C-alpha positions as CSV (number, residue, x, y, z in Angstrom):
1,M,-119.5,62.6,-22.6
2,E,-118.3,65.8,-21.0
3,K,-115.0,64.2,-20.0
4,T,-114.5,62.9,-23.5
5,K,-114.9,66.3,-25.0
6,M,-112.5,67.8,-22.4
7,L,-110.0,65.0,-23.2
8,I,-110.3,65.6,-26.9
9,F,-109.9,69.4,-26.4
10,L,-106.8,69.0,-24.2
11,L,-105.3,66.5,-26.6
12,S,-106.0,68.8,-29.5
13,A,-104.5,71.8,-27.7
14,F,-101.4,69.7,-26.8
15,L,-101.1,68.5,-30.4
16,I,-101.4,72.1,-31.7
17,F,-98.8,73.3,-29.3
18,F,-96.5,70.5,-30.2
19,V,-96.9,71.2,-33.9
20,I,-96.3,74.9,-33.5
21,S,-93.3,74.6,-31.3
22,A,-91.7,71.9,-33.5
23,C,-92.5,73.5,-36.8
24,G,-89.1,72.5,-38.2
25,I,-87.3,75.9,-38.3
26,D,-83.9,75.7,-36.9
27,K,-83.2,78.3,-34.2
28,E,-79.9,79.3,-35.9
29,E,-81.6,79.7,-39.2
30,Y,-84.3,81.8,-37.6
31,E,-81.7,84.0,-35.9
32,G,-79.8,84.4,-39.1
33,V,-82.9,85.6,-40.9
34,V,-83.7,88.0,-38.1
35,A,-80.1,89.4,-38.2
36,E,-80.4,89.8,-42.0
37,L,-83.7,91.6,-41.6
38,K,-82.2,94.0,-39.0
39,Q,-79.3,94.7,-41.3
40,T,-81.6,95.3,-44.2
41,K,-83.7,97.7,-42.1
42,A,-80.5,99.6,-41.1
43,E,-79.4,99.9,-44.7
44,L,-82.9,101.1,-45.7
45,E,-82.7,103.8,-43.0
46,Q,-79.3,104.9,-44.3
47,A,-80.6,105.0,-47.9
48,N,-83.6,107.1,-46.8
49,S,-81.4,109.5,-44.9
50,K,-79.2,109.9,-48.0
51,I,-82.2,110.5,-50.2
52,D,-83.4,113.2,-47.8
53,E,-80.0,114.9,-47.8
54,I,-79.8,114.8,-51.6
55,E,-83.4,116.3,-51.9
56,K,-82.4,119.1,-49.5
57,S,-79.2,119.8,-51.4
58,L,-81.1,120.0,-54.7
59,D,-83.3,122.8,-53.5
60,L,-86.0,122.3,-56.1
61,P,-87.5,125.8,-56.0
62,N,-84.1,127.3,-57.1
63,I,-83.9,124.8,-60.0
64,N,-87.3,125.8,-61.2
65,T,-86.4,129.5,-60.9
66,D,-83.2,128.9,-63.0
67,I,-85.2,127.0,-65.6
68,M,-87.8,129.8,-65.9
69,E,-85.0,132.4,-66.2
70,K,-83.4,130.4,-69.0
71,L,-86.8,130.0,-70.7
72,R,-87.4,133.8,-70.5
73,S,-83.9,134.5,-71.9
74,A,-84.5,132.0,-74.7
75,Q,-87.9,133.6,-75.5
76,Q,-86.3,137.1,-75.5
77,K,-83.5,135.9,-77.8
78,A,-86.1,134.3,-80.1
79,G,-88.0,137.6,-80.2
80,D,-84.9,139.5,-81.0
81,L,-84.0,137.1,-83.8
82,S,-87.5,137.3,-85.2
83,A,-87.3,141.1,-85.3
84,K,-83.9,140.9,-87.0
85,V,-85.3,138.5,-89.7
86,K,-88.1,140.9,-90.3
87,D,-85.7,143.9,-90.6
88,L,-83.4,141.9,-93.0
89,T,-86.5,140.9,-95.1
90,M,-87.5,144.5,-95.4
91,E,-84.0,145.5,-96.3
92,N,-83.8,142.7,-98.9
93,E,-87.0,144.0,-100.5
94,Q,-85.7,147.5,-100.6
95,L,-82.4,146.3,-102.2
96,R,-84.4,144.3,-104.8
97,E,-86.4,147.4,-105.7
98,E,-83.2,149.5,-106.1
99,L,-81.7,146.7,-108.2
100,A,-84.7,146.7,-110.4
101,K,-84.6,150.5,-110.8
102,M,-80.9,150.3,-111.7
103,K,-81.5,147.6,-114.3
104,A,-84.3,149.7,-115.8
105,K,-81.9,152.8,-116.0
106,I,-79.2,150.7,-117.6
107,K,-81.6,149.4,-120.3
108,E,-82.6,153.0,-121.2
């Protein structure tokens, strides 16, 4: 019985080895896929290095500073224009009052 189990085990191991070694993938096809994988890895490394260079050249803190400066400038300009509108509104009211006074004098 022990010899039968051993024979079945060895036969199974040999069969598994045979199936794995002859799994139907051509060596040339395998090497082609491996070469393509290596090329893809190299291209990925190049792309990552270019991304790193671009990120360094952008210098994001300076961009944020420029945006904030433009925002402050726009807010200041908006404040100046708001004050100008207020001044013009007051001047318009004064001119309307003067016009009403002149019309009243003309009617007299």
